[in-house]
C-alpha positions in Angstrom: 123.5 111.0 145.1 125.2 111.3 141.7 123.0 111.0 138.7 124.5 108.6 136.2 125.1 109.6 132.6 122.6 106.9 131.4 119.9 108.4 133.5 120.5 111.9 132.0 120.4 110.6 128.4 116.8 110.4 127.1 115.7 107.1 125.7 115.7 106.9 121.9 112.3 106.7 120.3 111.7 103.4 118.6 112.3 103.4 114.8 109.2 104.0 112.8 107.8 100.9 111.1 108.2 101.6 107.4 105.0 99.8 106.7 103.0 101.9 109.2 101.2 104.0 106.5 98.4 106.6 106.9 94.7 106.1 106.1 94.1 107.7 102.7 90.6 106.5 102.2 89.1 109.9 102.6 91.3 111.7 100.1 89.9 112.8 96.7 92.2 111.7 93.9 92.3 113.6 90.6 93.8 112.0 87.5 95.0 114.5 84.9 95.1 112.8 81.5 92.6 110.4 82.8 91.1 109.7 79.4 94.2 107.9 78.3 94.7 104.2 78.9 97.0 104.5 81.9 95.2 107.3 83.6 91.7 105.8 83.0 92.9 102.4 84.2 94.4 103.8 87.4 91.2 105.9 88.0 89.1 102.7 87.6 91.2 100.7 90.0 91.3 103.4 92.7 87.6 104.0 92.4 86.9 100.3 92.5 88.8 100.1 95.8 86.5 102.8 97.3 88.6 106.0 96.6 86.8 109.1 95.4 88.2 109.9 91.9 87.9 112.7 89.5 89.1 112.2 85.9 90.6 115.4 84.3 91.1 116.1 80.6 91.6 119.2 78.4 88.0 118.4 77.3 85.4 118.2 80.0 83.2 116.2 77.7 85.8 113.6 77.1 86.4 113.4 80.9 82.7 112.9 81.6 82.6 110.1 79.0 85.7 108.4 80.5 84.2 108.7 84.0 81.0 107.0 82.8 83.0 104.1 81.4 84.8 103.7 84.7 81.7 103.7 86.9 82.2 103.3 90.7 81.3 107.0 91.3 84.1 108.4 89.1 83.4 112.0 88.0 84.8 113.9 85.0 85.9 117.5 84.7 88.4 119.6 82.8 92.0 119.5 84.2 91.7 122.7 86.1 88.6 121.7 88.0 89.9 118.2 88.7 93.1 119.7 90.2 91.2 122.2 92.3 88.8 119.6 93.8 91.4 117.0 94.5 93.7 116.4 97.5 96.1 114.2 95.5 96.6 114.8 91.8 98.1 112.1 89.6 99.7 113.4 86.4 99.2 110.8 83.6 99.3 113.0 80.5 101.4 112.1 77.4 105.0 113.2 77.7 104.9 115.6 74.9 102.2 117.6 76.7 103.7 117.2 80.2 105.4 120.6 80.6 102.7 122.7 79.0 99.9 121.0 81.1 101.7 121.6 84.4 102.6 125.2 83.5 98.9 126.0 82.8 97.9 124.4 86.2 100.5 125.9 88.5 97.9 127.8 90.5 95.4 125.0 90.7 98.1 122.6 91.9 99.6 124.9 94.5 99.6 123.1 97.9 98.6 119.8 96.4 100.3 116.4 96.6 101.2 115.7 93.0 102.1 112.2 91.8 103.9 112.2 88.5 103.7 108.9 86.6 104.8 110.1 83.2 107.5 108.1 81.3 109.6 110.2 78.8 110.0 107.7 76.0 110.7 107.7 72.3 110.0 105.0 69.8 111.8 103.9 66.6 112.3 100.7 64.6 114.3 99.2 67.4 111.5 99.8 69.9 111.1 102.0 73.0 113.9 104.0 74.4 114.3 106.5 77.3 114.5 110.2 76.8 116.3 112.3 79.5 114.6 115.6 80.0 116.7 118.7 80.7 115.7 118.7 84.3 116.7 115.0 84.7 113.3 113.3 84.7 109.6 114.0 84.2 109.2 114.1 88.0 112.0 116.7 88.3 110.5 118.7 85.5 107.2 118.7 87.5 109.0 119.8 90.7 110.7 122.7 88.8 107.4 123.8 87.2 105.3 123.4 90.4 107.4 125.1 93.2 104.3 125.4 95.4 103.3 121.7 95.1 104.6 118.6 96.9 105.8 116.5 93.9 106.3 112.7 94.1 106.7 110.0 91.5 105.0 106.6 91.3 102.8 104.3 89.2 105.2 104.1 86.2 105.2 100.4 85.6 101.6 99.5 85.6 100.0 97.7 82.6 97.1 99.7 81.2 95.6 96.5 79.9 95.5 94.9 83.3 94.3 98.1 85.0 91.3 98.3 82.7 90.3 94.6 82.7 87.2 94.2 85.0 87.7 90.4 85.1 91.1 90.8 87.0 90.5 91.1 90.7 94.0 92.0 91.8 97.2 93.3 90.2 100.3 91.7 91.7 103.0 94.3 91.4 105.1 96.7 93.5 104.9 100.5 92.9 108.2 102.3 93.4 107.5 105.7 95.1 110.0 108.6 95.0 109.8 111.9 96.8 111.5 114.4 99.1 109.3 114.2 102.2 108.7 110.9 104.0 105.1 111.9 104.9 104.2 112.5 101.2 105.8 109.3 100.0 103.9 107.3 102.6 100.6 108.8 101.5 101.4 107.6 97.9 102.5 104.2 99.2 99.2 103.9 101.1 97.3 105.0 98.0 99.0 102.2 95.9 98.2 99.7 98.6 94.5 100.5 98.3 94.5 98.5 95.0 94.4 94.7 95.7 97.7 93.1 94.9 99.7 96.3 94.9 102.3 97.5 97.3 104.0 100.9 97.4 107.7 100.8 98.2 110.0 103.8 98.9 112.6 104.0 96.1 114.6 107.2 96.8 114.5 110.9 96.2 113.3 112.6 93.0 116.9 112.7 91.7 116.5 109.0 91.2 113.4 109.2 89.1 115.0 109.0 85.7 116.0 105.4 86.0 112.6 104.4 87.3 110.9 106.2 84.4 113.4 104.7 81.9 112.7 101.1 83.1 109.4 101.2 81.3 111.3 101.0 78.0 112.7 97.6 79.2 109.3 96.4 80.3 107.9 97.2 76.9 110.6 95.1 75.4 109.8 92.2 77.8 106.1 92.5 77.0 106.6 92.4 73.3 108.9 89.5 73.3 106.9 87.3 75.8 103.4 88.6 74.9 103.0 89.6 78.6 101.9 92.5 80.8 105.0 92.5 83.1 105.2 94.4 86.3 107.8 94.5 89.1 108.3 92.8 92.4 110.9 93.9 94.9 112.3 91.0 97.0 113.3 90.9 100.7 111.3 93.9 101.8 
């Protein structure tokens, strides 16, 4: 009996559901620059959702104070200790200290999943404007400085005011996540989804990070004109 071609060809595996995301509830999240408005707000929201969070700062004392303000079991430490003790490390430092901070923590961040949420922006009389780093974006600078880390980019467009407001139960916004490896991106998407109202959406490779970071300048303009705390929603996905 002759075996047909169709019988010889193995069946294709079904396409992976893009919303089938991993359980990240057991991961420890460190937030470098967690004493600033964005970092502290993100730390608060993640901890409030049940995530174990460590705030990092150049000053351990400042980190401890910020952690106490957040509550929900948040701990404080200097940046190096926060990086060492965490599985996922969010970089929320000011742009002007971004490169120096990451260079100093290269060893502590080796092997870690790093989530860069820094927006390179300048300000003048006309308002906010985007800066293009030599590497192309803050995320690409992070990847260049941290060759032994798994660098992704996310959480750029969140309002620090909303993040830190305890009266707000959920924050209705999408989080664009960029990265080179699908598994890493999905971890960050799942982390975003831990915060009520948020959803993490894959938005491309790190080479596309510049326009995502730059969009914050437009949101600042929106917020100033309309006295708002605008976020983003992506339709039809």
